[in-house]
Biopython code that builds the backbone (N, CA, C, O; Angstrom):
import numpy as np
from Bio.PDB.StructureBuilder import StructureBuilder

atoms = [
    (1, "MET", "N", (7.574, -5.563, 11.143)),
    (1, "MET", "CA", (6.841, -5.543, 12.316)),
    (1, "MET", "C", (6.184, -6.870, 12.729)),
    (1, "MET", "O", (5.647, -7.544, 11.850)),
    (2, "ASP", "N", (6.187, -7.244, 13.852)),
    (2, "ASP", "CA", (5.334, -8.528, 14.251)),
    (2, "ASP", "C", (4.190, -8.527, 13.922)),
    (2, "ASP", "O", (3.499, -7.513, 14.021)),
    (3, "ILE", "N", (3.671, -9.834, 13.388)),
    (3, "ILE", "CA", (2.348, -9.885, 13.022)),
    (3, "ILE", "C", (1.225, -10.060, 14.233)),
    (3, "ILE", "O", (0.029, -9.949, 13.961)),
    (4, "SER", "N", (1.648, -10.324, 15.511)),
    (4, "SER", "CA", (1.120, -10.242, 16.785)),
    (4, "SER", "C", (0.737, -8.758, 17.187)),
    (4, "SER", "O", (-0.276, -8.369, 17.769)),
    (5, "TYR", "N", (1.736, -8.091, 16.753)),
    (5, "TYR", "CA", (1.647, -6.436, 17.099)),
    (5, "TYR", "C", (0.381, -6.011, 16.203)),
    (5, "TYR", "O", (-0.636, -5.488, 16.659)),
    (6, "ILE", "N", (0.625, -6.342, 14.773)),
    (6, "ILE", "CA", (-0.490, -5.948, 13.844)),
    (6, "ILE", "C", (-2.065, -6.438, 14.357)),
    (6, "ILE", "O", (-3.043, -5.705, 14.212)),
    (7, "LYS", "N", (-2.125, -7.671, 14.919)),
    (7, "LYS", "CA", (-3.144, -8.103, 15.299)),
    (7, "LYS", "C", (-3.851, -7.284, 16.441)),
    (7, "LYS", "O", (-5.053, -7.022, 16.496)),
    (8, "THR", "N", (-2.820, -6.913, 17.390)),
    (8, "THR", "CA", (-3.092, -6.038, 18.621)),
    (8, "THR", "C", (-3.889, -4.860, 17.848)),
    (8, "THR", "O", (-5.111, -4.711, 17.837)),
    (9, "LEU", "N", (-3.028, -4.148, 17.276)),
    (9, "LEU", "CA", (-3.338, -2.672, 16.789)),
    (9, "LEU", "C", (-5.021, -3.055, 15.947)),
    (9, "LEU", "O", (-6.036, -2.378, 16.110)),
    (10, "THR", "N", (-4.927, -4.097, 15.208)),
    (10, "THR", "CA", (-6.396, -4.011, 14.709)),
    (10, "THR", "C", (-7.326, -4.540, 15.818)),
    (10, "THR", "O", (-8.511, -4.278, 15.609)),
    (11, "GLU", "N", (-7.174, -4.939, 16.477)),
    (11, "GLU", "CA", (-7.923, -5.780, 17.842)),
    (11, "GLU", "C", (-8.528, -4.291, 18.356)),
    (11, "GLU", "O", (-9.741, -4.082, 18.353)),
    (12, "THR", "N", (-7.676, -3.410, 18.741)),
    (12, "THR", "CA", (-7.831, -2.272, 19.537)),
    (12, "THR", "C", (-9.083, -1.241, 18.476)),
    (12, "THR", "O", (-10.117, -0.772, 18.951)),
    (13, "ILE", "N", (-8.683, -1.092, 17.134)),
    (13, "ILE", "CA", (-9.503, -0.599, 16.498)),
    (13, "ILE", "C", (-10.894, -0.995, 16.478)),
    (13, "ILE", "O", (-11.843, -0.250, 16.724)),
    (14, "LEU", "N", (-10.960, -2.393, 16.123)),
    (14, "LEU", "CA", (-12.346, -3.348, 16.123)),
    (14, "LEU", "C", (-12.990, -2.860, 17.505)),
    (14, "LEU", "O", (-14.103, -2.333, 17.494)),
    (15, "ALA", "N", (-12.313, -3.035, 18.639)),
    (15, "ALA", "CA", (-12.846, -2.744, 19.729)),
    (15, "ALA", "C", (-13.603, -1.380, 20.078)),
    (15, "ALA", "O", (-14.541, -1.230, 20.861)),
    (16, "LYS", "N", (-12.952, -0.425, 19.290)),
    (16, "LYS", "CA", (-13.522, 0.949, 19.401)),
    (16, "LYS", "C", (-14.516, 1.209, 18.458)),
    (16, "LYS", "O", (-15.137, 2.271, 18.500)),
    (17, "THR", "N", (-14.760, 0.273, 17.527)),
    (17, "THR", "CA", (-15.627, 0.299, 16.382)),
    (17, "THR", "C", (-16.831, -0.334, 16.583)),
    (17, "THR", "O", (-17.896, 0.227, 16.325)),
    (18, "PHE", "N", (-16.745, -1.677, 17.109)),
    (18, "PHE", "CA", (-17.893, -2.337, 17.026)),
    (18, "PHE", "C", (-18.084, -2.770, 18.351)),
    (18, "PHE", "O", (-17.188, -2.887, 19.187)),
    (19, "LYS", "N", (-19.529, -3.054, 18.551)),
    (19, "LYS", "CA", (-19.822, -3.541, 20.008)),
    (19, "LYS", "C", (-20.159, -5.090, 19.910)),
    (19, "LYS", "O", (-20.052, -5.760, 20.937)),
    (20, "ASP", "N", (-20.608, -5.764, 18.582)),
    (20, "ASP", "CA", (-20.779, -6.865, 18.354)),
    (20, "ASP", "C", (-19.599, -7.819, 17.996)),
    (20, "ASP", "O", (-18.935, -7.760, 16.961)),
    (21, "PRO", "N", (-19.420, -8.850, 19.180)),
    (21, "PRO", "CA", (-17.983, -9.319, 19.337)),
    (21, "PRO", "C", (-17.647, -10.307, 17.885)),
    (21, "PRO", "O", (-16.579, -10.901, 17.734)),
    (22, "ASN", "N", (-18.721, -10.334, 16.943)),
    (22, "ASN", "CA", (-18.700, -11.066, 15.751)),
    (22, "ASN", "C", (-18.160, -10.512, 15.070)),
    (22, "ASN", "O", (-17.491, -11.105, 14.224)),
    (23, "ARG", "N", (-18.193, -9.202, 15.112)),
    (23, "ARG", "CA", (-17.391, -8.024, 14.137)),
    (23, "ARG", "C", (-15.838, -8.016, 14.342)),
    (23, "ARG", "O", (-14.976, -7.665, 13.537)),
    (24, "ARG", "N", (-15.688, -8.510, 15.678)),
    (24, "ARG", "CA", (-14.301, -7.991, 16.121)),
    (24, "ARG", "C", (-13.323, -9.391, 15.823)),
    (24, "ARG", "O", (-12.116, -9.422, 16.065)),
    (25, "ASN", "N", (-14.055, -10.449, 15.287)),
    (25, "ASN", "CA", (-13.138, -11.803, 14.853)),
    (25, "ASN", "C", (-12.063, -11.399, 13.793)),
    (25, "ASN", "O", (-12.352, -10.628, 12.878)),
    (26, "ILE", "N", (-10.793, -11.948, 13.941)),
    (26, "ILE", "CA", (-9.977, -11.724, 12.820)),
    (26, "ILE", "C", (-9.251, -12.895, 12.496)),
    (26, "ILE", "O", (-8.707, -13.639, 13.312)),
    (27, "VAL", "N", (-9.272, -13.057, 10.964)),
    (27, "VAL", "CA", (-8.766, -14.353, 10.350)),
    (27, "VAL", "C", (-7.158, -14.054, 10.040)),
    (27, "VAL", "O", (-6.666, -13.002, 9.631)),
    (28, "THR", "N", (-6.545, -15.212, 10.337)),
    (28, "THR", "CA", (-5.156, -14.823, 10.004)),
    (28, "THR", "C", (-4.680, -15.815, 8.940)),
    (28, "THR", "O", (-4.811, -17.031, 9.075)),
    (29, "TYR", "N", (-4.062, -15.170, 7.763)),
    (29, "TYR", "CA", (-3.817, -16.067, 6.592)),
    (29, "TYR", "C", (-2.300, -16.066, 6.578)),
    (29, "TYR", "O", (-1.802, -15.707, 7.645)),
    (30, "ASP", "N", (-1.539, -16.354, 5.707)),
    (30, "ASP", "CA", (-0.268, -16.603, 5.499)),
    (30, "ASP", "C", (0.330, -15.095, 5.200)),
    (30, "ASP", "O", (1.316, -14.625, 5.768)),
    (31, "ASN", "N", (-0.406, -14.474, 4.263)),
    (31, "ASN", "CA", (0.206, -13.036, 3.741)),
    (31, "ASN", "C", (-0.979, -11.931, 4.066)),
    (31, "ASN", "O", (-1.098, -10.896, 3.410)),
    (32, "ARG", "N", (-1.764, -12.260, 5.075)),
    (32, "ARG", "CA", (-2.600, -10.973, 5.511)),
    (32, "ARG", "C", (-3.547, -11.327, 6.776)),
    (32, "ARG", "O", (-3.683, -12.508, 7.097)),
    (33, "ILE", "N", (-4.098, -10.457, 7.378)),
    (33, "ILE", "CA", (-5.136, -10.642, 8.319)),
    (33, "ILE", "C", (-6.517, -10.120, 7.737)),
    (33, "ILE", "O", (-6.578, -9.095, 7.057)),
    (34, "ASN", "N", (-7.670, -10.934, 8.067)),
    (34, "ASN", "CA", (-8.747, -10.566, 7.291)),
    (34, "ASN", "C", (-9.777, -10.313, 8.321)),
    (34, "ASN", "O", (-9.927, -11.137, 9.223)),
    (35, "PHE", "N", (-10.597, -9.102, 8.255)),
    (35, "PHE", "CA", (-11.816, -8.857, 9.445)),
    (35, "PHE", "C", (-12.370, -7.621, 8.884)),
    (35, "PHE", "O", (-11.964, -6.908, 7.966)),
    (36, "CYS", "N", (-13.565, -7.519, 9.781)),
    (36, "CYS", "CA", (-14.772, -6.485, 9.027)),
    (36, "CYS", "C", (-14.398, -5.281, 9.208)),
    (36, "CYS", "O", (-13.856, -4.866, 10.233)),
    (37, "CYS", "N", (-14.710, -4.517, 8.040)),
    (37, "CYS", "CA", (-13.907, -3.275, 7.806)),
    (37, "CYS", "C", (-14.343, -2.199, 8.538)),
    (37, "CYS", "O", (-15.475, -1.756, 8.343)),
    (38, "PRO", "N", (-13.348, -1.545, 9.641)),
    (38, "PRO", "CA", (-13.854, -0.433, 10.617)),
    (38, "PRO", "C", (-14.441, 0.708, 9.732)),
    (38, "PRO", "O", (-15.312, 1.424, 10.227)),
    (39, "VAL", "N", (-14.078, 0.896, 8.623)),
    (39, "VAL", "CA", (-14.415, 2.229, 7.818)),
    (39, "VAL", "C", (-15.939, 2.040, 7.404)),
    (39, "VAL", "O", (-16.653, 3.039, 7.491)),
    (40, "CYS", "N", (-16.478, 0.894, 6.978)),
    (40, "CYS", "CA", (-17.753, 0.918, 6.027)),
    (40, "CYS", "C", (-18.584, -0.043, 7.129)),
    (40, "CYS", "O", (-19.815, -0.052, 7.100)),
    (41, "GLY", "N", (-17.953, -0.726, 7.951)),
    (41, "GLY", "CA", (-18.827, -1.979, 8.847)),
    (41, "GLY", "C", (-18.964, -2.833, 8.061)),
    (41, "GLY", "O", (-19.528, -3.725, 8.696)),
    (42, "ASP", "N", (-18.785, -3.241, 6.834)),
    (42, "ASP", "CA", (-19.077, -4.404, 5.966)),
    (42, "ASP", "C", (-20.493, -4.367, 5.543)),
    (42, "ASP", "O", (-20.966, -3.736, 4.598)),
    (43, "SER", "N", (-21.165, -5.221, 6.476)),
    (43, "SER", "CA", (-22.600, -5.538, 6.016)),
    (43, "SER", "C", (-23.761, -5.170, 7.224)),
    (43, "SER", "O", (-23.581, -5.589, 8.368)),
    (44, "ALA", "N", (-24.785, -4.474, 6.926)),
    (44, "ALA", "CA", (-25.389, -4.266, 7.992)),
    (44, "ALA", "C", (-26.248, -5.440, 8.505)),
    (44, "ALA", "O", (-26.724, -5.605, 9.628)),
    (45, "ARG", "N", (-26.340, -6.320, 7.253)),
    (45, "ARG", "CA", (-27.032, -7.688, 7.641)),
    (45, "ARG", "C", (-26.592, -8.915, 8.315)),
    (45, "ARG", "O", (-27.181, -9.642, 9.114)),
    (46, "THR", "N", (-25.292, -8.978, 7.750)),
    (46, "THR", "CA", (-24.517, -10.211, 8.339)),
    (46, "THR", "C", (-23.320, -9.786, 8.990)),
    (46, "THR", "O", (-22.539, -9.118, 8.311)),
    (47, "ALA", "N", (-23.004, -10.058, 10.252)),
    (47, "ALA", "CA", (-22.058, -9.870, 11.178)),
    (47, "ALA", "C", (-20.802, -10.395, 10.608)),
    (47, "ALA", "O", (-19.726, -9.812, 10.738)),
    (48, "SER", "N", (-20.970, -11.591, 9.925)),
    (48, "SER", "CA", (-19.635, -12.098, 9.783)),
    (48, "SER", "C", (-19.077, -12.008, 8.362)),
    (48, "SER", "O", (-18.264, -12.815, 7.909)),
    (49, "LYS", "N", (-19.593, -10.926, 7.672)),
    (49, "LYS", "CA", (-18.898, -10.392, 6.635)),
    (49, "LYS", "C", (-17.354, -9.990, 6.971)),
    (49, "LYS", "O", (-17.354, -9.361, 8.030)),
    (50, "LYS", "N", (-16.311, -10.102, 6.553)),
    (50, "LYS", "CA", (-15.088, -9.883, 6.744)),
    (50, "LYS", "C", (-14.473, -9.479, 5.359)),
    (50, "LYS", "O", (-14.132, -10.441, 4.670)),
    (51, "ARG", "N", (-14.278, -8.295, 4.851)),
    (51, "ARG", "CA", (-13.671, -7.891, 3.889)),
    (51, "ARG", "C", (-12.483, -6.949, 3.692)),
    (51, "ARG", "O", (-11.968, -6.632, 2.620)),
    (52, "GLY", "N", (-12.081, -6.488, 5.147)),
    (52, "GLY", "CA", (-11.012, -5.519, 5.162)),
    (52, "GLY", "C", (-9.787, -6.514, 5.569)),
    (52, "GLY", "O", (-9.896, -7.498, 6.301)),
    (53, "ASN", "N", (-8.674, -6.076, 4.978)),
    (53, "ASN", "CA", (-7.302, -6.608, 5.103)),
    (53, "ASN", "C", (-6.218, -5.982, 5.316)),
    (53, "ASN", "O", (-6.120, -4.836, 4.878)),
    (54, "ILE", "N", (-5.232, -6.524, 5.977)),
    (54, "ILE", "CA", (-3.961, -5.897, 6.182)),
    (54, "ILE", "C", (-3.204, -6.795, 5.895)),
    (54, "ILE", "O", (-3.124, -7.831, 6.555)),
    (55, "PHE", "N", (-2.341, -6.478, 4.585)),
    (55, "PHE", "CA", (-1.460, -7.165, 3.970)),
    (55, "PHE", "C", (-0.019, -7.079, 4.562)),
    (55, "PHE", "O", (0.556, -5.999, 4.428)),
    (56, "PHE", "N", (0.602, -8.049, 5.172)),
    (56, "PHE", "CA", (1.875, -7.993, 5.722)),
    (56, "PHE", "C", (3.269, -7.523, 5.170)),
    (56, "PHE", "O", (4.185, -7.112, 5.882)),
    (57, "ASP", "N", (3.308, -7.668, 3.499)),
    (57, "ASP", "CA", (4.291, -7.284, 3.168)),
    (57, "ASP", "C", (4.419, -5.760, 3.015)),
    (57, "ASP", "O", (5.549, -5.277, 2.943)),
    (58, "LYS", "N", (3.447, -5.056, 2.965)),
    (58, "LYS", "CA", (3.490, -3.704, 2.771)),
    (58, "LYS", "C", (2.807, -2.904, 4.039)),
    (58, "LYS", "O", (2.977, -1.692, 4.167)),
    (59, "LEU", "N", (2.201, -3.501, 4.754)),
    (59, "LEU", "CA", (1.518, -3.177, 6.013)),
    (59, "LEU", "C", (0.521, -2.074, 5.312)),
    (59, "LEU", "O", (0.501, -0.875, 5.589)),
    (60, "PHE", "N", (-0.249, -2.701, 4.405)),
    (60, "PHE", "CA", (-1.399, -1.873, 3.517)),
    (60, "PHE", "C", (-2.674, -2.232, 3.811)),
    (60, "PHE", "O", (-2.900, -3.438, 3.716)),
    (61, "PHE", "N", (-3.565, -1.536, 4.137)),
    (61, "PHE", "CA", (-4.941, -1.766, 4.474)),
    (61, "PHE", "C", (-6.135, -1.892, 3.298)),
    (61, "PHE", "O", (-6.352, -0.771, 2.839)),
    (62, "LYS", "N", (-6.864, -2.789, 2.756)),
    (62, "LYS", "CA", (-7.563, -2.619, 1.895)),
    (62, "LYS", "C", (-9.051, -3.088, 2.174)),
    (62, "LYS", "O", (-9.094, -4.171, 2.757)),
    (63, "CYS", "N", (-9.949, -2.673, 1.965)),
    (63, "CYS", "CA", (-11.482, -3.105, 2.278)),
    (63, "CYS", "C", (-12.148, -3.426, 0.563)),
    (63, "CYS", "O", (-12.313, -2.524, -0.258)),
    (64, "PHE", "N", (-12.406, -4.664, 0.347)),
    (64, "PHE", "CA", (-13.147, -5.021, -0.703)),
    (64, "PHE", "C", (-14.596, -4.871, -0.808)),
    (64, "PHE", "O", (-15.370, -5.249, -1.688)),
    (65, "ASN", "N", (-14.813, -4.166, 0.403)),
    (65, "ASN", "CA", (-16.623, -3.878, 0.115)),
    (65, "ASN", "C", (-16.511, -2.225, -0.187)),
    (65, "ASN", "O", (-17.037, -1.816, -1.223)),
    (66, "CYS", "N", (-15.933, -1.414, 0.572)),
    (66, "CYS", "CA", (-15.810, 0.169, 0.348)),
    (66, "CYS", "C", (-15.008, 0.560, -0.750)),
    (66, "CYS", "O", (-15.413, 1.387, -1.566)),
    (67, "GLY", "N", (-13.805, -0.025, -0.831)),
    (67, "GLY", "CA", (-12.776, 0.037, -1.550)),
    (67, "GLY", "C", (-11.702, 0.981, -0.856)),
    (67, "GLY", "O", (-10.779, 1.402, -1.555)),
    (68, "HIS", "N", (-11.786, 1.374, 0.641)),
    (68, "HIS", "CA", (-10.841, 1.754, 1.671)),
    (68, "HIS", "C", (-9.616, 1.622, 1.383)),
    (68, "HIS", "O", (-9.291, 0.436, 1.319)),
    (69, "GLN", "N", (-8.712, 2.421, 1.162)),
    (69, "GLN", "CA", (-7.385, 1.972, 1.238)),
    (69, "GLN", "C", (-6.231, 2.820, 1.654)),
    (69, "GLN", "O", (-6.009, 3.873, 1.056)),
    (70, "SER", "N", (-5.387, 2.370, 2.773)),
    (70, "SER", "CA", (-4.457, 3.249, 3.317)),
    (70, "SER", "C", (-3.390, 2.125, 3.834)),
    (70, "SER", "O", (-3.442, 0.899, 3.740)),
    (71, "SER", "N", (-2.207, 3.153, 4.530)),
    (71, "SER", "CA", (-1.027, 2.472, 5.111)),
    (71, "SER", "C", (-1.915, 1.993, 6.599)),
    (71, "SER", "O", (-3.001, 2.419, 6.992)),
    (72, "LEU", "N", (-1.150, 1.118, 7.129)),
    (72, "LEU", "CA", (-1.737, 0.694, 8.610)),
    (72, "LEU", "C", (-1.258, 2.049, 9.398)),
    (72, "LEU", "O", (-2.117, 2.366, 10.221)),
    (73, "ASN", "N", (-0.375, 2.750, 9.388)),
    (73, "ASN", "CA", (-0.012, 3.720, 9.827)),
    (73, "ASN", "C", (-1.301, 4.891, 9.859)),
    (73, "ASN", "O", (-1.763, 5.478, 10.837)),
    (74, "LYS", "N", (-1.567, 4.961, 8.861)),
    (74, "LYS", "CA", (-2.977, 5.997, 8.449)),
    (74, "LYS", "C", (-4.238, 5.278, 9.004)),
    (74, "LYS", "O", (-5.068, 5.980, 9.581)),
    (75, "LEU", "N", (-4.408, 4.249, 8.912)),
    (75, "LEU", "CA", (-5.299, 3.614, 9.523)),
    (75, "LEU", "C", (-5.507, 3.769, 11.057)),
    (75, "LEU", "O", (-6.550, 4.089, 11.627)),
    (76, "CYS", "N", (-4.267, 3.469, 11.622)),
    (76, "CYS", "CA", (-4.178, 3.860, 13.239)),
    (76, "CYS", "C", (-4.444, 5.085, 13.539)),
    (76, "CYS", "O", (-5.083, 5.457, 14.523)),
    (77, "LYS", "N", (-3.877, 5.878, 12.550)),
    (77, "LYS", "CA", (-4.270, 7.574, 13.336)),
    (77, "LYS", "C", (-5.663, 7.758, 13.008)),
    (77, "LYS", "O", (-6.392, 8.300, 13.838)),
    (78, "GLN", "N", (-6.094, 7.396, 11.965)),
    (78, "GLN", "CA", (-7.737, 7.496, 11.605)),
    (78, "GLN", "C", (-8.660, 7.143, 12.945)),
    (78, "GLN", "O", (-9.706, 7.732, 13.218)),
    (79, "PHE", "N", (-8.113, 6.143, 13.671)),
    (79, "PHE", "CA", (-8.844, 5.673, 14.846)),
    (79, "PHE", "C", (-8.069, 6.013, 15.954)),
    (79, "PHE", "O", (-8.020, 5.248, 16.916)),
    (80, "SER", "N", (-7.449, 7.086, 15.937)),
    (80, "SER", "CA", (-6.619, 7.416, 17.397)),
    (80, "SER", "C", (-5.907, 6.246, 18.002)),
    (80, "SER", "O", (-6.202, 5.856, 19.132)),
    (81, "ILE", "N", (-4.932, 5.647, 17.245)),
    (81, "ILE", "CA", (-4.507, 4.418, 17.929)),
    (81, "ILE", "C", (-2.697, 4.713, 17.679)),
    (81, "ILE", "O", (-2.083, 4.867, 16.623)),
    (82, "VAL", "N", (-2.311, 4.711, 18.792)),
    (82, "VAL", "CA", (-0.725, 5.254, 18.810)),
    (82, "VAL", "C", (0.116, 4.032, 18.691)),
    (82, "VAL", "O", (0.040, 2.998, 19.354)),
    (83, "ILE", "N", (1.101, 4.401, 17.527)),
    (83, "ILE", "CA", (1.700, 2.979, 17.174)),
    (83, "ILE", "C", (3.215, 2.960, 18.211)),
    (83, "ILE", "O", (3.828, 4.020, 18.341)),
    (84, "ASP", "N", (3.552, 2.117, 18.668)),
    (84, "ASP", "CA", (4.701, 2.028, 19.418)),
    (84, "ASP", "C", (5.888, 2.064, 18.572)),
    (84, "ASP", "O", (6.050, 1.073, 17.859)),
    (85, "PRO", "N", (6.825, 3.077, 18.493)),
    (85, "PRO", "CA", (7.866, 3.436, 17.477)),
    (85, "PRO", "C", (8.649, 2.121, 17.838)),
    (85, "PRO", "O", (9.086, 1.723, 16.758)),
    (86, "LYS", "N", (9.125, 1.063, 19.041)),
    (86, "LYS", "CA", (9.908, 0.460, 19.165)),
    (86, "LYS", "C", (9.708, -0.922, 18.468)),
    (86, "LYS", "O", (10.535, -1.824, 18.331)),
    (87, "LYS", "N", (8.306, -0.862, 18.028)),
    (87, "LYS", "CA", (7.834, -2.177, 17.315)),
    (87, "LYS", "C", (7.416, -1.835, 15.962)),
    (87, "LYS", "O", (6.799, -2.663, 15.291)),
    (88, "TRP", "N", (7.713, -0.638, 15.492)),
    (88, "TRP", "CA", (7.489, -0.149, 14.046)),
    (88, "TRP", "C", (8.770, -0.347, 13.298)),
    (88, "TRP", "O", (9.722, 0.424, 13.415)),
    (89, "LYS", "N", (8.767, -1.323, 12.586)),
    (89, "LYS", "CA", (10.191, -1.653, 12.108)),
    (89, "LYS", "C", (9.879, -1.962, 10.193)),
    (89, "LYS", "O", (10.818, -2.260, 9.454)),
]
sb = StructureBuilder()
sb.init_structure("model")
sb.init_model(0)
sb.init_chain("A")
sb.init_seg("    ")
for serial, (resi, resn, name, xyz) in enumerate(atoms, 1):
    if name == "N":
        sb.init_residue(resn, " ", resi, " ")
    sb.init_atom(name, np.array(xyz, "f"), 0.0, 1.0, " ", f" {name:<3s}", serial, name[0])
structure = sb.get_structure()
């Protein structure tokens, strides 16, 4: 799957979850993207906390705050995001 498409899906989830634009920021690394966890919200005190990750090799989501883990597909379903089957490879 294309990294830009993974980021687009994540941006959609974050837009549905957070009003604060600081919580919608995504940081891209070689092997993953990092962002504020849409499940637990990371930190009520600090909007810059980013402990949610999607790892590119397995398309797997993990939060290092709440411990939530799931496939990218299940994460999208949890937030009612429909994945384009043409881009799911």
